[in-house]
N, C-alpha and C positions, 0 to 999 in steps of 0.2 A: 646654526651655531647655538651651543648650550648657554643658557643664561647663568651668569655668575651667582653663586650663593649669596644670601643676604649679608652675611658677615664680611664677605669680600667687598661688596658694594659699599658697605658702611665704612670700611677702612679706606677705600678709594676716595669717598666723598668727605672723609674727615669727620664722620659723625661719631666715631668711637676712638678712644685713645689706646695706644699700645700699652700693654701692662708694664709698669715700671719695676720689672723684676730682673734679676741677674745683674752682673757688674763686670767691669774690667778692673782687675787687681794686679798689683805688682807680683812678678814671679820671683822665684828664689834661686834661679840659675841663669848664667849668662846666655845660654841657648834659648831661653824663653823669659825675657825681661817683663812681659805682660801676658796675662792669660785671661780668658773669659770664663765666668762661672755662671751657673743657673740660679734659680730662685732659692735652692737649698744650699748654695755655696759650693756645689760640686763642679770641678773642672770639666769643660766641654772638650773632650779629647780630640774630636775631628778638627776643631778650630785650633787647638794647640799644635797639632801636626802641621797644619798649614802655616801658622805663624813661625814655627821652627824652620820650615822650608824657606820662608821669606828671609829670615836671619842668615841662613846659609848663602843666600844671594846677596849678602852684604848691604841690606837695607838698615837704616838706623833704628835704634830702639823706639824713637818717637814715631816712625812709620809703622812699626809693629803695633804700637799703642793705637794709632789712628785706625788701622785695619781692624783691630780688636773691637773698637766701638762700632764700626760699620757692621761687623758680623754679629755683634750683640743686638744691634737694631734689627738685623735680618732674622735672628732667632726669636726676637720678641714678636715679629710678624707671624712666624711659624707657630709659636706658642699660642698666640691669640686665635689662630685658625685651627689649632690642634692637628698640625701636619708635621710629620717627621721630616728631618732635613733630607733624608734619602728619598723621600716621596715628593719633593717640591717640584712645581711646574711653573709655567709662565703666569698662571692665575695668581699664584702667591707673589710673584714679582710685581705684577700690576697692582696688588693691594698695598704695596709699600710706598706709594707716591703721595705727596701732599702739595698744597698750594704754597707759592712763594710769598714773600713779604712786600711791604710798600716802601715809600721813599721819604727821607727826611727833607722837608721843604727848605731848610736853611743850608744844609751841606750838599744836598743832591745825592746822598748815598742811600742805598737800600737800608730799610729798617727791619729788624727781626720781629716776627710775630708768629702766631700759630702756623706751623708747617715748616717745610724745608726749602731752602733755595735750590735752584736748578743745579748749581755746581755741587752741592751736597748730595743730591740725588744721583748725579752722574758718578761721583766718587764712590758712593755706596754700591751702585750697580757694578762698577769695575772691581771692587773688593769681593763682592759675592760671585761675580763671574770667575775671578781668579781662584776663589775657594773651591768652586765646583770643577774647574779645569784641573786643579791639582788632584782632586780625588778621582776624577774620571781617568786620569793617567794611570792610577793604580787599580782601576776596576771597581771603585766604590761610588756610592751615590746613585742618582738617577741616570738613565741611559742618555738623556739629553740635558744639556745645561739649561737650567730654568731662566737664565738671563740671555735673551736673544743677542746675537752678534750681527754686525753688518759686514758681510763678506766683501762688498764693494769698498768699504773703508779700509779693511785690512789689505786688500789688493792695491789700493791707492797709496798707502803709506809704506808698503814693503819696498825696500831697496830704492827709496826715493832720494835723488840728489837734492841738496839744499838749494841749488841754483835753479832747479826746475820749478815751474808753476805748480802749485798744489792742485791736484785733481779734485774735481767736485764729486761728492758722493753723498748718498742718502744716510740719514741717521738710522741706527738700528731701532727696531721696534721697542717701545716703552722708554726709549732714551729721551730726556727732556731737551728742549732747545736752549742751549747755554749761550747767552749773549757774550760777544767779545767786548768785555769792559776794559776801558782804559784805566790805568792807575790814577787814583785821585789824590792830589796833594792839597794840603791846607793852604788856602789863600793867606796872604800876609796878615790881613786884618783878623781873620779867625785864629791864626796862630797866636797873635798877640792876646786875644781874648782867652784862649786856652791856657797860655803860659801865665797869665795874670791870676788864674785860679789856683796855681801852685802855692801852697801856704807854708812850705818849709824848705830849708836849704837842700835836703835830699831830693825832693821832688823837682825842684828847679834844676839841679845838677843832672838828674836822670833824663829829663826831657831835652835839655841842652845837648847832652851826649848823644841821645837818639837822633835828633834832627840834624846834627852836624856830622856824625859818623856814618849814618846810613846802616848801622848794624841792625841785625834782626833782634827781636825782643829777647829771646832766650840767650842769644850770644852775649849781649851786653850785661845781662844779669849775672853772668858767670865771671865777670872781670874781678880779679883779685888785686891786692896792692902791688904785687910784683908785675902786673900786666900793664901798669901805667908808665908810659915813657914821657916824662914831663919835658924833657929837652926837645925831642922830635915832635911832640904834640900828637901822639898816637896811643891807641889802646891795642892790646893783644887779646884776641877772642878765639874761641874754638868754633870754627866754621860749622854751620848746621849741615851743609852738604857733604864736604870732604872730611869733616871732623879733624881737620888740621889746625894748628895754632897759626893764626894769620894776623897781621897788623891792620888796623883801620884808622883813618885820620880823625881828629877831633879838633874843634875850633879853640882858639885861645879863650874865648868867652866861656865855653863849656868847661875848660880846665879850671878857670877861675871859680866857677860855681862848684866844681868838684872839690877844689881845695877848701872852699868855705864850708862845704858839707863835712869833710874829714876833720876840719878844725873844730867844728861844733860837736860832731858825734864821736870823735876820737878814731884812732886807727883800729881796723878790724883785727880780731885774733888770727893767729896763723891758720892758713888753709880756709879762711872764710872770705867770701866775696865782699867787696866794699859796700854793696847795697844791702842794708840790713833793716829789720823792723825797728820801729821807734819806741814800742811799748814792751815791757817785760824784758826777759833775758834776750840778748841779741841773737837773732836768727836770720839766715839768708832770706832776702826778699824774693818771694816766689813769683812766677809769671802771673798767677791769679791775683796776687796782691798788687802787682804793678798795673795790671789791667783795671783793677778797681780804682786806682788813682785817676786814670783817664775817665772812667765811667762817672765818678763823682763830679768831675769838672764838666763833663758833657751834660749831666743832669742840671747843673746850675745855669748853663748858657744855652740849653736847647739844641745841642749838637749830638752827633754820634760818631766821632772820630775814634780810631783805635790805635794801639801801639804800632801796628804794622803800617798805618798811614803816615807815621813819622818817618819811616824808611822811604815811603813813596815821596814824601816832601823833600827829604834830603836828595834823593835821586833826581827829582825834577829840577831842583835848584842847580845841581851840578851839571845836568845835561843841557841846561839853557844858558850856562855861562860861556860866553864866546871865547874865553881864554882857555877852555878845556876842550880837548878833542873827545869824540865819542869813545874811542879806544881807551883813553885815560879814565873816563868815567866808568867804563866797563871794569877796569882793573880795580878802581876804588870800591865799587859795589860788589865785586867778585862774582859777576854774572858769567855763566858758562858760555852763553851765546850773545853776540852783540845785538841780535834781533830783540832780545829782552830789553837791553839798554835803550834801543831805538824807540821803544814805546813811550819813553819819558820826554821825547822831543816833540810830541804831538801837542799843538796849541789848542786849548779849549776855548769855548765862547766866553767864559768868565775872564780869560786873560786878555780879551779884546775889547773890554768895556770902554776904556779911554779912547782907543782908536775908532771905535764905532761912534762914540759921541762926537769926535772931530769930523767923521764922515757925514753924519747927519746934519752937522752945523754948516757944512760947506754948501753953497748954492749949487743947484743942478747945472752941470756943464752942457752948454749947447754944442752939439756935434759940428765939427768943421771939416771941410774937405779940401785937399790940395787944389790949387787953381787950375791944374791941368785937366781936372774932370769937369765936364760940362754940367751945368745945373740941371738941365732937362734930363740928362742921362741918370744923374743921381736920384732925381724925383721918380723916374720910371722904374728904377731898381728898388729903392727903399721907401717910396711913397712920399706924399706931400709932407712938408714940415721938416724934412731931413736936409 
């Protein structure tokens, strides 16, 4: 086997950084809302062709943007190795992997540090594999897709009935082992700590709406004044998946915080969301600004919760309410499959602290046997002392 060149090994071991060149920028046409440019600001046409094809398959513009960043990362690897995209091989794919992060001791959630998480690497490989499959279909690019595939996996997932047991298959080469992580919800004590860090009416209203509605981060930020139904206690959002306008419930407490925020900040101008910046001319609150609100609170209390964890928290509270059925929770959260909703019914060790304390406080129970069993027979089977 030929030894990998030194630059390949350096990238694999994380001894060199990828060049921070190129960018994902907004496009000017509906058929290409996002495009990837190189260091000189020139559009990378093969990537644009692939992203247009994705849009024709009815993916959302945000998916197009996500794949754009994956393919930008891939081209940075190729630029660092001085390899043309049409000459890429598995050696270049192997050079794109990095180590994953550590864990926050207070929340138990992974912390970001140098390197990429296994889920990010897997997503990137899927994007690059799709990019080359698209061009191979038209006779462009290398003869062999540089991202290996698992034929056993494709055979196991093809035409599989959802009631059948999932077949065991090996991962494709170069694919990381992605752990099956359960959604993590904020414990009540940590939720109180996080909420106490909110210093203004807007932030208190925003977090209350998130944790009671279960809406996704981008969905809630698009709510306008006409999307608030004060009587029914619900908000209308544009669903991330279907892009349809759908209602989500919100608690009376959250509506009270929202009313206090609107009373303090005033009603938004026409066509502007209710969530606005607090300094300068009113502007819609972006996802990055909302994320920074959580980050500042996390830094103050040593946690690493995110906006999406508030959706997990709402889902966990709903799923564990004995008065709500799983199907009802599925409808509230707008999950396509009930198996996704079922993930929130899993009880973690943190939820059993009080029960475990009671268990350890109880004296050890001495085993007893019905009188119809002879003591000598019990001793012969289970040993002395039983």
